[in-house]
N, C-alpha and C positions, 0 to 999 in steps of 0.2 A: 503492500498499500504503501508505504514511503516513495520508493520511487517513481510512482503514478504520480502521487503527488508532486514530485519535483519537476518531472516530465509537465505537468500543467503549469504550474506555477514558469517555469525555463519559456514556455511558448505565453505566458500575458505579459511575459517584460519582454521577448522577443514581440507581438505587436505593436507594447506602447513604445518602445524603443524605434519601431518603424514605422509609428504617428510620428513621432515627434521630429523623424528625418526626414516625413514626409518624401518617404521610400517604399511609391506605388508597389515596385517590382517584388518585393518582399511581403507587402500588406496583400497580396494577391495571391502571394501563396499560402496566406495563412488562412484566409478567409475562405466558404464555400459560395458554391455560384448562385446558390438561396439566401447566401445571408443579408439577415435585416436586424436593422439598429433602433430599436425606441429610447430616444429623446425623452425621459419624463420631466413636463412641467405643469402648469397650470393646466395646460391644453398641451396634451404629448403629440408627439408627431413619431412619426417613422420615415429612416432612409435605409432602402434598397443598397444592396449591393454597387453599383452604378453610381450614385447618388453620394454614398460613404467613399469610396475611392477618388470619387474628382474632387468633392469637398476636402479630403485629408491633405492634398494637393497644395493647401494653402486656406481655403476659406472655415475650412474648421481645424484648426491647427491647436496640437499640445506642444506646449513647450517644455514642460516636467513634469513628475507625478510622484507618486511615496502613496505605496502599498500599507494601509497599516491593520485590521482584524481581518483574515485571511482563511474561508470556509472552502475548500474541496472535498466535494462527493463523487465518486463514481456508481453510474447508471447505466449499468448494460454496457456498450459500444458508447457509452458519453458521459462526460464530466461533466459539474455544474462547480461554477467558481462563484465564487461571491465576495467581495470585501469591499471596507471603507478606501475609499481614495482622495487624496488632496490632490487636486489637480489645478494645473498653470494651461490656460486654452485660453483663446476667442474663437468666436463665432464672428468671421465678418470683422469690423471693425469693433466690434464691442467684447468689452474682456468678460469672460465665465470664469473664471477661477474662484474656488474652492473648495468645499469637502462635500463629498457624490459618494452614494452606494452602486455597487457596481455589479452585476449578474449575466457572466457570460455561459454558454453553452459551447462546449465543443463536442464534438463529434468524429469519431475514426470513418473512413472511407471505406466504400467497399473494394476500392482496386488500393493499394500501397498502405493499405494498413496507416495513412496518414492522419495525426489530427487537424482539423480543420474547424476554425471558429464559425460556426453556427447561427448564434444568436446573441445582443448583447444590448441590454438597457443600460443606461446610466442616467442617474436623476439625481438634482440637488438632497441635502439629507434635509429635516426641516431641525433650528439648530435650537425647538423647545424644550426646558431643562426638564417638563412635571413630562413627557411621556414617554421617555425609557420606562418611568417607576411605574405609570401606569399600565400600559405593556405588559412588564411582569407579574405585577399585578394580578395578569389574567391566565398565566400560565403556572396548571397544576402541581409542577414538582415539589413550586416555591412556599 
């Protein structure tokens, strides 16, 4: 299991570094042809693979990242990666840096058995201090 988690985390870092470098060639190698990204906001929006790849060349740029808490779970031939992440990024001329929650679905391909990113969800985290405690009160094990 440790090797599996290390593989997924390595792919995450590779993806983020490719995004920072605007390395479309490496991003294409990492994402599936049917890749979809949802960007969570008051009105969430969807980016398909061509839209994300074109935007990652400049209009949707990431200049720095740092993963905080990381969760990696295996589900058959898929892996779920979830993490808090601090991002320095821009959408067009607008700075959109801050703390985010990131979830990625990695799936093994039928040919070559390589991991590819199938879906990504990125949303700003709620800074409200009382929310985590309220959620924790819902947990049956506490």
